[in-house]
N, CA, C and O atoms as CSV, one atom per row, in Angstrom:
chain,resi,resn,atom,element,x,y,z
A,1,UNK,N,N,0.671,-1.044,-0.373
A,1,UNK,CA,C,-0.268,0.464,0.084
A,1,UNK,C,C,0.728,1.503,-0.074
A,1,UNK,O,O,0.590,2.568,-0.676
A,2,UNK,N,N,1.702,1.088,0.510
A,2,UNK,CA,C,3.073,2.263,0.561
A,2,UNK,C,C,3.585,2.686,-0.492
A,2,UNK,O,O,4.685,3.239,-0.501
A,3,UNK,N,N,2.665,2.437,-1.845
A,3,UNK,CA,C,3.342,2.620,-3.518
A,3,UNK,C,C,2.234,3.841,-3.471
A,3,UNK,O,O,2.375,4.959,-3.965
A,4,UNK,N,N,1.027,3.307,-2.704
A,4,UNK,CA,C,-0.212,4.649,-3.086
A,4,UNK,C,C,-0.054,5.837,-2.748
A,4,UNK,O,O,-0.695,6.676,-3.381
A,5,UNK,N,N,0.946,6.338,-1.524
A,5,UNK,CA,C,1.251,7.300,-0.651
A,5,UNK,C,C,1.995,8.229,-2.510
A,5,UNK,O,O,2.597,7.884,-3.527
A,6,UNK,N,N,1.406,9.457,-1.912
A,6,UNK,CA,C,1.696,10.693,-2.991
A,6,UNK,C,C,3.466,11.125,-2.400
A,6,UNK,O,O,3.924,11.360,-1.282
A,7,UNK,N,N,3.905,11.087,-3.393
A,7,UNK,CA,C,5.364,11.707,-3.070
A,7,UNK,C,C,4.764,13.076,-2.960
A,7,UNK,O,O,3.806,13.443,-3.641
A,8,UNK,N,N,5.572,14.044,-1.784
A,8,UNK,CA,C,4.859,15.643,-2.155
A,8,UNK,C,C,6.198,16.352,-1.389
A,8,UNK,O,O,6.762,15.633,-0.565
A,9,UNK,N,N,6.583,17.316,-1.542
A,9,UNK,CA,C,7.327,18.466,-1.110
A,9,UNK,C,C,7.163,18.850,0.653
A,9,UNK,O,O,6.157,19.267,1.227
A,10,UNK,N,N,8.692,18.506,1.305
A,10,UNK,CA,C,8.364,18.750,2.881
A,10,UNK,C,C,7.870,20.271,3.458
A,10,UNK,O,O,8.038,21.292,2.791
A,11,UNK,N,N,7.198,20.267,4.877
A,11,UNK,CA,C,6.716,21.221,5.053
A,11,UNK,C,C,7.994,22.440,5.064
A,11,UNK,O,O,7.502,23.568,5.034
A,12,UNK,N,N,8.922,22.438,5.087
A,12,UNK,CA,C,9.964,22.993,5.029
A,12,UNK,C,C,9.749,23.821,3.668
A,12,UNK,O,O,9.478,25.021,3.637
A,13,UNK,N,N,9.945,22.831,2.335
A,13,UNK,CA,C,9.935,23.340,1.108
A,13,UNK,C,C,9.420,24.158,0.561
A,13,UNK,O,O,9.858,24.980,-0.243
A,14,UNK,N,N,7.332,23.808,1.408
A,14,UNK,CA,C,5.982,24.862,1.164
A,14,UNK,C,C,6.568,25.831,1.635
A,14,UNK,O,O,6.755,26.800,0.899
A,15,UNK,N,N,6.922,25.850,2.682
A,15,UNK,CA,C,7.492,27.324,3.373
A,15,UNK,C,C,7.978,28.385,2.226
A,15,UNK,O,O,7.480,29.408,1.756
A,16,UNK,N,N,9.074,27.725,2.019
A,16,UNK,CA,C,10.054,28.381,1.145
A,16,UNK,C,C,9.529,29.288,-0.226
A,16,UNK,O,O,9.765,30.417,-0.658
A,17,UNK,N,N,8.605,28.026,-0.687
A,17,UNK,CA,C,7.924,28.092,-1.849
A,17,UNK,C,C,6.744,29.385,-1.619
A,17,UNK,O,O,6.627,30.403,-2.302
A,18,UNK,N,N,6.010,29.001,-0.533
A,18,UNK,CA,C,5.561,30.006,0.118
A,18,UNK,C,C,5.734,31.637,-0.060
A,18,UNK,O,O,5.032,32.407,-0.715
A,19,UNK,N,N,6.936,31.915,0.762
A,19,UNK,CA,C,7.537,32.668,0.828
A,19,UNK,C,C,7.571,33.603,-0.632
A,19,UNK,O,O,7.097,34.724,-0.814
A,20,UNK,N,N,8.356,32.659,-1.654
A,20,UNK,CA,C,8.790,33.018,-3.201
A,20,UNK,C,C,7.490,33.338,-3.486
A,20,UNK,O,O,7.609,34.408,-4.083
A,21,UNK,N,N,6.243,33.062,-3.428
A,21,UNK,CA,C,5.380,33.191,-4.019
A,21,UNK,C,C,4.091,34.440,-3.575
A,21,UNK,O,O,3.385,35.047,-4.379
A,22,UNK,N,N,4.077,34.551,-2.228
A,22,UNK,CA,C,3.837,35.828,-1.553
A,22,UNK,C,C,4.858,37.324,-2.115
A,22,UNK,O,O,4.539,38.512,-2.137
A,23,UNK,N,N,5.957,36.743,-2.457
A,23,UNK,CA,C,6.551,37.943,-2.770
A,23,UNK,C,C,6.319,38.071,-3.977
A,23,UNK,O,O,6.416,39.268,-4.248
A,24,UNK,N,N,5.974,37.274,-5.163
A,24,UNK,CA,C,5.433,37.523,-6.493
A,24,UNK,C,C,4.308,38.417,-6.627
A,24,UNK,O,O,4.152,39.272,-7.499
A,25,UNK,N,N,3.450,38.093,-5.554
A,25,UNK,CA,C,1.998,38.527,-6.246
A,25,UNK,C,C,2.457,39.997,-5.356
A,25,UNK,O,O,2.330,41.022,-6.025
A,26,UNK,N,N,2.886,40.154,-4.161
A,26,UNK,CA,C,2.989,41.349,-4.044
A,26,UNK,C,C,3.292,42.439,-4.867
A,26,UNK,O,O,2.749,43.535,-4.732
A,27,UNK,N,N,4.652,42.031,-6.233
A,27,UNK,CA,C,5.514,42.749,-7.299
A,27,UNK,C,C,4.085,42.823,-8.382
A,27,UNK,O,O,3.642,43.891,-8.804
A,28,UNK,N,N,3.422,41.298,-8.755
A,28,UNK,CA,C,2.724,41.418,-9.873
A,28,UNK,C,C,1.348,42.357,-9.789
A,28,UNK,O,O,0.806,42.989,-10.696
A,29,UNK,N,N,0.880,42.202,-8.056
A,29,UNK,CA,C,-0.174,43.785,-7.542
A,29,UNK,C,C,0.174,44.966,-7.993
A,29,UNK,O,O,-0.601,45.777,-8.500
A,30,UNK,N,N,2.376,45.236,-7.684
A,30,UNK,CA,C,1.966,46.498,-8.239
A,30,UNK,C,C,2.597,46.421,-9.454
A,30,UNK,O,O,3.440,47.300,-9.275
A,31,UNK,N,N,2.858,45.895,-10.863
A,31,UNK,CA,C,2.729,45.605,-11.864
A,31,UNK,C,C,1.629,46.013,-12.165
A,31,UNK,O,O,1.516,46.852,-13.059
A,32,UNK,N,N,0.507,45.503,-11.470
A,32,UNK,CA,C,-0.943,45.560,-12.533
A,32,UNK,C,C,-1.764,47.484,-12.275
A,32,UNK,O,O,-2.466,48.210,-12.979
A,33,UNK,N,N,-1.153,47.595,-10.914
A,33,UNK,CA,C,-1.607,48.779,-10.542
A,33,UNK,C,C,-0.989,49.936,-11.711
A,33,UNK,O,O,-1.738,50.742,-12.263
A,34,UNK,N,N,0.363,49.873,-11.954
A,34,UNK,CA,C,1.326,50.456,-12.599
A,34,UNK,C,C,0.404,50.302,-14.279
A,34,UNK,O,O,0.301,51.354,-14.911
A,35,UNK,N,N,-0.153,49.138,-14.846
A,35,UNK,CA,C,-0.728,49.300,-15.967
A,35,UNK,C,C,-2.208,49.950,-15.668
A,35,UNK,O,O,-2.738,50.877,-16.281
A,36,UNK,N,N,-2.573,49.428,-14.887
A,36,UNK,CA,C,-4.028,50.279,-14.835
A,36,UNK,C,C,-4.124,51.852,-14.612
A,36,UNK,O,O,-5.090,52.514,-14.991
A,37,UNK,N,N,-2.582,52.583,-13.699
A,37,UNK,CA,C,-2.719,53.715,-13.679
A,37,UNK,C,C,-2.108,54.759,-15.156
A,37,UNK,O,O,-2.135,55.983,-15.284
A,38,UNK,N,N,-1.417,53.327,-16.432
A,38,UNK,CA,C,-1.042,53.790,-17.512
A,38,UNK,C,C,-1.910,54.104,-18.508
A,38,UNK,O,O,-1.927,55.021,-19.328
A,39,UNK,N,N,-2.889,52.850,-18.216
A,39,UNK,CA,C,-4.331,53.321,-19.607
A,39,UNK,C,C,-5.518,53.987,-18.743
A,39,UNK,O,O,-6.644,54.162,-19.209
A,40,UNK,N,N,-5.112,54.366,-17.335
A,40,UNK,CA,C,-6.447,55.534,-16.975
A,40,UNK,C,C,-5.878,56.632,-17.273
A,40,UNK,O,O,-6.601,57.549,-17.664
A,41,UNK,N,N,-4.500,56.832,-17.177
A,41,UNK,CA,C,-3.896,58.298,-17.466
A,41,UNK,C,C,-3.386,58.764,-18.875
A,41,UNK,O,O,-2.893,59.887,-18.981
A,42,UNK,N,N,-3.484,57.988,-19.882
A,42,UNK,CA,C,-3.121,58.127,-21.057
A,42,UNK,C,C,-3.238,59.168,-21.987
A,42,UNK,O,O,-2.653,59.389,-23.048
A,43,UNK,N,N,-4.358,59.929,-21.199
A,43,UNK,CA,C,-5.195,61.261,-22.141
A,43,UNK,C,C,-4.031,61.937,-22.585
A,43,UNK,O,O,-4.047,62.302,-23.760
A,44,UNK,N,N,-3.283,62.121,-22.081
A,44,UNK,CA,C,-2.241,63.707,-22.563
A,44,UNK,C,C,-0.671,62.990,-22.803
A,44,UNK,O,O,-0.457,62.200,-21.883
A,45,UNK,N,N,0.165,63.036,-23.519
A,45,UNK,CA,C,1.269,62.363,-23.231
A,45,UNK,C,C,2.172,63.828,-23.547
A,45,UNK,O,O,3.356,63.492,-23.576
A,46,UNK,N,N,2.079,64.907,-23.724
A,46,UNK,CA,C,2.339,65.946,-23.827
A,46,UNK,C,C,2.909,66.633,-25.216
A,46,UNK,O,O,3.782,67.499,-25.255
A,47,UNK,N,N,2.138,65.984,-26.486
A,47,UNK,CA,C,2.405,66.125,-27.564
A,47,UNK,C,C,1.907,67.086,-27.920
A,47,UNK,O,O,1.985,67.262,-29.136
A,48,UNK,N,N,1.128,68.230,-27.063
A,48,UNK,CA,C,0.722,69.074,-27.590
A,48,UNK,C,C,0.896,69.936,-28.319
A,48,UNK,O,O,0.004,70.323,-29.074
A,49,UNK,N,N,2.590,70.682,-28.268
A,49,UNK,CA,C,2.966,71.262,-28.824
A,49,UNK,C,C,3.511,70.303,-29.980
A,49,UNK,O,O,4.695,70.599,-29.818
A,50,UNK,N,N,3.533,69.575,-30.800
A,50,UNK,CA,C,4.550,68.759,-32.389
A,50,UNK,C,C,3.454,69.499,-33.185
A,50,UNK,O,O,2.479,70.250,-33.208
A,51,UNK,N,N,4.370,68.701,-33.835
A,51,UNK,CA,C,3.345,68.675,-35.433
A,51,UNK,C,C,1.936,67.888,-35.389
A,51,UNK,O,O,1.848,66.827,-34.770
A,52,UNK,N,N,1.008,68.365,-35.967
A,52,UNK,CA,C,0.277,67.699,-35.870
A,52,UNK,C,C,0.267,66.128,-36.625
A,52,UNK,O,O,-0.335,65.244,-36.016
A,53,UNK,N,N,0.781,65.859,-37.646
A,53,UNK,CA,C,1.007,64.883,-37.763
A,53,UNK,C,C,1.604,63.969,-36.954
A,53,UNK,O,O,1.216,62.808,-37.081
A,54,UNK,N,N,2.730,64.276,-35.889
A,54,UNK,CA,C,2.910,63.033,-34.828
A,54,UNK,C,C,2.072,62.972,-34.222
A,54,UNK,O,O,1.659,61.859,-33.896
A,55,UNK,N,N,1.261,64.442,-33.677
A,55,UNK,CA,C,-0.047,63.963,-32.777
A,55,UNK,C,C,-1.061,62.990,-32.973
A,55,UNK,O,O,-1.732,62.368,-32.150
A,56,UNK,N,N,-1.043,62.960,-34.874
A,56,UNK,CA,C,-1.823,61.585,-35.272
A,56,UNK,C,C,-1.633,60.400,-34.857
A,56,UNK,O,O,-2.452,59.630,-34.356
A,57,UNK,N,N,-0.225,60.208,-35.129
A,57,UNK,CA,C,0.369,59.166,-34.941
A,57,UNK,C,C,0.291,58.442,-33.502
A,57,UNK,O,O,-0.020,57.276,-33.257
A,58,UNK,N,N,0.592,59.273,-32.796
A,58,UNK,CA,C,0.730,59.437,-31.538
A,58,UNK,C,C,-0.443,58.764,-30.997
A,58,UNK,O,O,-0.435,57.772,-30.268
A,59,UNK,N,N,-1.535,59.460,-31.465
A,59,UNK,CA,C,-3.098,59.143,-30.985
A,59,UNK,C,C,-3.165,57.846,-30.985
A,59,UNK,O,O,-3.465,57.077,-30.071
A,60,UNK,N,N,-2.720,57.549,-32.597
A,60,UNK,CA,C,-2.760,55.310,-33.019
A,60,UNK,C,C,-2.005,54.946,-32.098
A,60,UNK,O,O,-2.271,54.001,-31.356
A,61,UNK,N,N,-1.105,55.551,-32.035
A,61,UNK,CA,C,-0.273,54.352,-30.777
A,61,UNK,C,C,-1.218,54.976,-29.948
A,61,UNK,O,O,-2.231,54.866,-30.639
A,62,UNK,N,N,-1.495,55.454,-29.106
A,62,UNK,CA,C,-2.066,55.365,-27.671
A,62,UNK,C,C,-3.152,54.564,-27.619
A,62,UNK,O,O,-3.346,53.941,-26.576
A,63,UNK,N,N,-4.247,54.397,-28.946
A,63,UNK,CA,C,-4.631,53.242,-28.833
A,63,UNK,C,C,-4.169,52.308,-28.868
A,63,UNK,O,O,-4.767,51.593,-28.064
A,64,UNK,N,N,-3.201,51.643,-29.451
A,64,UNK,CA,C,-2.495,50.633,-29.500
A,64,UNK,C,C,-2.042,49.864,-28.076
A,64,UNK,O,O,-2.024,48.703,-27.668
A,65,UNK,N,N,-1.612,51.469,-27.455
A,65,UNK,CA,C,-1.137,50.852,-26.353
A,65,UNK,C,C,-1.637,50.597,-25.031
A,65,UNK,O,O,-1.185,50.047,-24.027
A,66,UNK,N,N,-3.073,51.360,-25.449
A,66,UNK,CA,C,-4.432,51.037,-24.124
A,66,UNK,C,C,-4.610,49.913,-24.420
A,66,UNK,O,O,-4.760,49.334,-23.344
A,67,UNK,N,N,-4.727,48.914,-25.538
A,67,UNK,CA,C,-5.076,47.723,-25.888
A,67,UNK,C,C,-3.981,46.687,-25.632
A,67,UNK,O,O,-4.154,45.468,-25.640
A,68,UNK,N,N,-2.968,47.252,-25.432
A,68,UNK,CA,C,-1.787,46.178,-25.211
A,68,UNK,C,C,-1.790,46.183,-23.907
A,68,UNK,O,O,-1.555,45.150,-23.280
A,69,UNK,N,N,-2.115,47.598,-23.182
A,69,UNK,CA,C,-2.033,47.252,-21.512
A,69,UNK,C,C,-3.078,46.906,-20.896
A,69,UNK,O,O,-3.093,46.591,-19.706
A,70,UNK,N,N,-4.357,46.936,-21.874
A,70,UNK,CA,C,-5.347,46.180,-21.291
A,70,UNK,C,C,-5.187,44.232,-21.436
A,70,UNK,O,O,-5.740,43.327,-20.810
A,71,UNK,N,N,-4.449,44.229,-22.251
A,71,UNK,CA,C,-4.493,42.726,-22.146
A,71,UNK,C,C,-3.415,41.862,-21.101
A,71,UNK,O,O,-3.507,40.773,-20.536
A,72,UNK,N,N,-2.083,43.191,-21.158
A,72,UNK,CA,C,-1.134,42.744,-20.099
A,72,UNK,C,C,-2.144,42.648,-18.797
A,72,UNK,O,O,-2.258,41.676,-18.050
A,73,UNK,N,N,-2.720,43.679,-18.732
A,73,UNK,CA,C,-3.436,43.758,-17.404
A,73,UNK,C,C,-4.338,42.793,-16.897
A,73,UNK,O,O,-4.554,42.529,-15.714
A,74,UNK,N,N,-4.960,42.178,-18.145
A,74,UNK,CA,C,-5.725,40.950,-17.577
A,74,UNK,C,C,-4.563,39.883,-17.756
A,74,UNK,O,O,-4.427,39.252,-16.708
A,75,UNK,N,N,-3.617,39.450,-18.822
A,75,UNK,CA,C,-2.502,38.537,-18.503
A,75,UNK,C,C,-2.313,38.434,-17.092
A,75,UNK,O,O,-2.590,37.336,-16.608
A,76,UNK,N,N,-1.840,39.472,-16.195
A,76,UNK,CA,C,-1.257,39.916,-14.840
A,76,UNK,C,C,-2.765,39.646,-13.933
A,76,UNK,O,O,-2.601,38.658,-13.217
A,77,UNK,N,N,-3.590,39.997,-13.836
A,77,UNK,CA,C,-4.498,39.180,-12.813
A,77,UNK,C,C,-4.714,37.896,-13.019
A,77,UNK,O,O,-5.121,37.275,-12.037
A,78,UNK,N,N,-4.518,37.129,-14.305
A,78,UNK,CA,C,-4.910,35.222,-14.679
A,78,UNK,C,C,-3.698,35.220,-13.819
A,78,UNK,O,O,-3.922,34.491,-12.853
A,79,UNK,N,N,-2.171,35.880,-13.755
A,79,UNK,CA,C,-1.159,35.309,-13.069
A,79,UNK,C,C,-1.332,35.521,-11.575
A,79,UNK,O,O,-0.786,34.743,-10.793
A,80,UNK,N,N,-2.243,36.783,-11.040
A,80,UNK,CA,C,-2.209,36.831,-9.833
A,80,UNK,C,C,-3.033,35.709,-9.305
A,80,UNK,O,O,-2.699,35.175,-8.248
A,81,UNK,N,N,-4.090,35.308,-9.966
A,81,UNK,CA,C,-4.947,33.871,-9.685
A,81,UNK,C,C,-4.108,32.662,-9.448
A,81,UNK,O,O,-4.116,31.843,-8.529
A,82,UNK,N,N,-3.346,32.777,-10.579
A,82,UNK,CA,C,-2.453,31.231,-10.948
A,82,UNK,C,C,-1.465,31.261,-9.436
A,82,UNK,O,O,-1.620,30.369,-8.602
A,83,UNK,N,N,-0.660,32.166,-9.264
A,83,UNK,CA,C,-0.195,32.270,-7.577
A,83,UNK,C,C,-1.187,32.296,-6.775
A,83,UNK,O,O,-1.097,31.148,-6.339
A,84,UNK,N,N,-2.604,33.016,-5.931
A,84,UNK,CA,C,-3.027,32.404,-5.360
A,84,UNK,C,C,-3.618,31.571,-5.053
A,84,UNK,O,O,-4.193,31.478,-3.969
A,85,UNK,N,N,-3.619,30.276,-6.469
A,85,UNK,CA,C,-4.346,29.007,-6.665
A,85,UNK,C,C,-3.008,28.123,-5.900
A,85,UNK,O,O,-3.239,27.081,-5.286
A,86,UNK,N,N,-1.750,28.628,-6.014
A,86,UNK,CA,C,-0.605,27.575,-5.685
A,86,UNK,C,C,-0.573,27.751,-4.290
A,86,UNK,O,O,-0.340,26.821,-3.519
A,87,UNK,N,N,-0.872,29.288,-3.817
A,87,UNK,CA,C,-0.719,29.393,-2.113
A,87,UNK,C,C,-2.103,28.019,-1.899
A,87,UNK,O,O,-1.911,27.033,-1.188
A,88,UNK,N,N,-2.908,28.167,-2.372
A,88,UNK,CA,C,-4.031,26.991,-1.840
A,88,UNK,C,C,-3.686,25.892,-1.913
A,88,UNK,O,O,-4.406,25.086,-1.324
A,89,UNK,N,N,-2.370,25.303,-2.700
A,89,UNK,CA,C,-2.015,24.019,-2.798
A,89,UNK,C,C,-1.054,23.441,-2.051
A,89,UNK,O,O,-1.044,22.312,-1.559
A,90,UNK,N,N,-0.110,24.442,-1.993
A,90,UNK,CA,C,0.578,24.777,-0.644
A,90,UNK,C,C,-0.387,24.395,0.424
A,90,UNK,O,O,-0.262,23.195,0.671
A,91,UNK,N,N,-1.209,24.909,1.074
A,91,UNK,CA,C,-1.960,24.843,2.303
A,91,UNK,C,C,-2.206,23.614,2.319
A,91,UNK,O,O,-1.851,23.135,3.396
A,92,UNK,N,N,-2.755,22.689,1.469
A,92,UNK,CA,C,-3.594,21.675,1.151
A,92,UNK,C,C,-2.328,20.506,0.757
A,92,UNK,O,O,-2.407,19.501,0.051
A,93,UNK,N,N,-1.330,20.992,1.400
A,93,UNK,CA,C,0.461,20.108,0.703
A,93,UNK,C,C,0.049,19.911,-0.627
A,93,UNK,O,O,1.032,20.529,-1.034
A,94,UNK,N,N,-0.589,19.568,-1.775
A,94,UNK,CA,C,-0.438,19.208,-3.042
A,94,UNK,C,C,0.027,19.861,-3.890
A,94,UNK,O,O,-0.243,19.626,-5.068
A,95,UNK,N,N,0.927,20.949,-3.488
A,95,UNK,CA,C,1.798,21.562,-4.088
A,95,UNK,C,C,3.227,21.264,-4.797
A,95,UNK,O,O,4.182,20.801,-4.172
A,96,UNK,N,N,3.265,21.649,-6.449
A,96,UNK,CA,C,4.386,20.976,-6.635
A,96,UNK,C,C,4.095,19.891,-7.218
A,96,UNK,O,O,5.144,19.454,-7.691
A,97,UNK,N,N,2.908,18.944,-7.537
A,97,UNK,CA,C,2.703,17.611,-7.567
A,97,UNK,C,C,1.871,17.694,-9.040
A,97,UNK,O,O,0.898,18.409,-9.278
A,98,UNK,N,N,2.654,16.596,-10.101
A,98,UNK,CA,C,2.498,17.258,-11.528
A,98,UNK,C,C,0.696,16.903,-11.603
A,98,UNK,O,O,0.566,16.134,-10.651
A,99,UNK,N,N,-0.624,17.065,-12.203
A,99,UNK,CA,C,-1.385,17.093,-12.143
A,99,UNK,C,C,-1.818,15.947,-13.383
A,99,UNK,O,O,-2.904,15.374,-13.309
A,100,UNK,N,N,-1.144,15.756,-14.185
A,100,UNK,CA,C,-1.120,14.384,-14.686
A,100,UNK,C,C,-0.339,13.081,-14.752
A,100,UNK,O,O,-0.563,11.998,-15.292
A,101,UNK,N,N,0.884,13.674,-13.847
A,101,UNK,CA,C,1.648,12.279,-13.679
A,101,UNK,C,C,1.908,11.585,-12.158
A,101,UNK,O,O,2.326,10.511,-11.726
A,102,UNK,N,N,1.182,13.418,-11.377
A,102,UNK,CA,C,1.682,12.176,-10.190
A,102,UNK,C,C,2.880,12.301,-9.419
A,102,UNK,O,O,2.977,12.076,-8.213
A,103,UNK,N,N,3.963,12.749,-10.346
A,103,UNK,CA,C,5.307,13.495,-9.620
A,103,UNK,C,C,5.481,14.138,-9.061
A,103,UNK,O,O,4.471,14.646,-8.573
A,104,UNK,N,N,6.900,14.750,-8.582
A,104,UNK,CA,C,7.065,15.984,-7.991
A,104,UNK,C,C,7.087,16.676,-9.632
A,104,UNK,O,O,6.965,16.208,-10.764
A,105,UNK,N,N,7.316,18.062,-9.041
A,105,UNK,CA,C,7.396,18.877,-10.914
A,105,UNK,C,C,9.126,18.981,-9.623
A,105,UNK,O,O,9.350,18.965,-8.413
A,106,UNK,N,N,9.770,19.063,-10.691
A,106,UNK,CA,C,11.336,19.366,-10.720
A,106,UNK,C,C,11.333,21.349,-9.464
A,106,UNK,O,O,10.516,22.268,-9.403
A,107,UNK,N,N,12.278,21.176,-8.971
A,107,UNK,CA,C,12.188,22.068,-7.871
A,107,UNK,C,C,12.847,23.628,-8.945
A,107,UNK,O,O,12.450,24.792,-8.889
A,108,UNK,N,N,13.702,23.154,-9.638
A,108,UNK,CA,C,14.430,24.384,-10.369
A,108,UNK,C,C,13.242,25.603,-11.263
A,108,UNK,O,O,13.259,26.833,-11.318
A,109,UNK,N,N,12.174,24.434,-11.947
A,109,UNK,CA,C,11.061,24.763,-12.720
A,109,UNK,C,C,10.071,25.388,-11.600
A,109,UNK,O,O,9.584,26.507,-11.765
A,110,UNK,N,N,9.875,24.824,-10.775
A,110,UNK,CA,C,9.031,25.521,-9.637
A,110,UNK,C,C,9.428,26.771,-9.316
A,110,UNK,O,O,8.688,27.620,-9.813
A,111,UNK,N,N,10.339,27.216,-8.657
A,111,UNK,CA,C,11.236,28.398,-8.674
A,111,UNK,C,C,10.922,29.164,-9.791
A,111,UNK,O,O,10.515,30.292,-9.514
A,112,UNK,N,N,11.015,28.796,-11.347
A,112,UNK,CA,C,11.222,29.737,-11.826
A,112,UNK,C,C,9.615,30.086,-12.480
A,112,UNK,O,O,9.297,31.232,-12.798
A,113,UNK,N,N,8.534,28.710,-12.636
A,113,UNK,CA,C,7.111,29.295,-12.384
A,113,UNK,C,C,6.668,28.325,-11.436
A,113,UNK,O,O,6.397,27.128,-11.534
A,114,UNK,N,N,6.661,29.508,-10.071
A,114,UNK,CA,C,6.096,28.753,-8.722
A,114,UNK,C,C,4.675,28.677,-9.045
A,114,UNK,O,O,4.147,28.763,-7.937
A,115,UNK,N,N,3.636,28.552,-10.013
A,115,UNK,CA,C,2.274,28.477,-10.290
A,115,UNK,C,C,2.334,27.016,-11.145
A,115,UNK,O,O,1.227,26.530,-11.379
A,116,UNK,N,N,3.044,26.564,-11.441
A,116,UNK,CA,C,3.205,25.489,-12.247
A,116,UNK,C,C,2.476,24.012,-11.544
A,116,UNK,O,O,2.714,23.291,-10.575
A,117,UNK,N,N,1.477,24.057,-12.641
A,117,UNK,CA,C,0.667,22.295,-12.052
A,117,UNK,C,C,1.414,21.103,-12.856
A,117,UNK,O,O,1.280,19.964,-12.408
A,118,UNK,N,N,2.133,21.288,-13.927
A,118,UNK,CA,C,2.378,20.273,-14.711
A,118,UNK,C,C,3.997,19.834,-14.858
A,118,UNK,O,O,4.755,20.798,-14.748
A,119,UNK,N,N,4.560,18.716,-15.055
A,119,UNK,CA,C,6.037,18.917,-15.199
A,119,UNK,C,C,6.277,18.648,-16.532
A,119,UNK,O,O,5.578,18.247,-17.462
A,120,UNK,N,N,7.713,19.041,-16.370
A,120,UNK,CA,C,7.831,18.691,-17.787
A,120,UNK,C,C,7.658,18.216,-18.843
A,120,UNK,O,O,7.602,18.686,-19.979
A,121,UNK,N,N,7.532,16.782,-18.242
A,121,UNK,CA,C,7.525,16.056,-18.626
A,121,UNK,C,C,5.795,15.836,-19.413
A,121,UNK,O,O,5.517,15.432,-20.543
A,122,UNK,N,N,5.028,16.214,-18.467
A,122,UNK,CA,C,3.712,15.979,-18.952
A,122,UNK,C,C,3.315,17.359,-19.983
A,122,UNK,O,O,2.579,17.314,-20.969
A,123,UNK,N,N,3.996,18.512,-19.467
A,123,UNK,CA,C,4.176,19.280,-20.506
A,123,UNK,C,C,4.295,18.889,-21.965
A,123,UNK,O,O,3.453,19.031,-22.851
A,124,UNK,N,N,5.388,18.421,-22.028
A,124,UNK,CA,C,5.917,17.461,-23.921
A,124,UNK,C,C,5.132,16.989,-24.459
A,124,UNK,O,O,4.971,17.269,-25.647
A,125,UNK,N,N,4.130,15.872,-23.670
A,125,UNK,CA,C,3.470,15.383,-23.799
A,125,UNK,C,C,2.262,15.833,-24.467
A,125,UNK,O,O,1.760,15.316,-25.465
A,126,UNK,N,N,1.908,16.683,-23.928
A,126,UNK,CA,C,0.909,17.871,-24.694
A,126,UNK,C,C,1.061,18.261,-26.027
A,126,UNK,O,O,0.149,18.500,-26.818
A,127,UNK,N,N,2.448,18.321,-26.264
A,127,UNK,CA,C,2.466,19.139,-27.484
A,127,UNK,C,C,2.000,17.960,-28.904
A,127,UNK,O,O,1.936,18.381,-30.059
């Protein structure tokens, strides 16, 4: 029956990952605020005194950058959600276990992508 027991990271490892993830959440939230403030406040980029041609170009790029910022903000919100879900997995001690293979996800991978739920092996199977 011992084989049925899932391998998991130690409480010490989980505590380290928790700290890493909490730091990433703080940074991600701050980045999200920057993105939001940049697309809320980009009504005037100081192009009033430049040539009309440049102003038209600038307005076009403002629209583009507003769309790009919105997309980035959406991705950032998803990233924060993924990180918070990783914290829940730490709480119930399922963090770092591949949801396909049931094996431990490599520690180095988790340091780079702390919200990963797939091992490299499982990710490659999806291709």
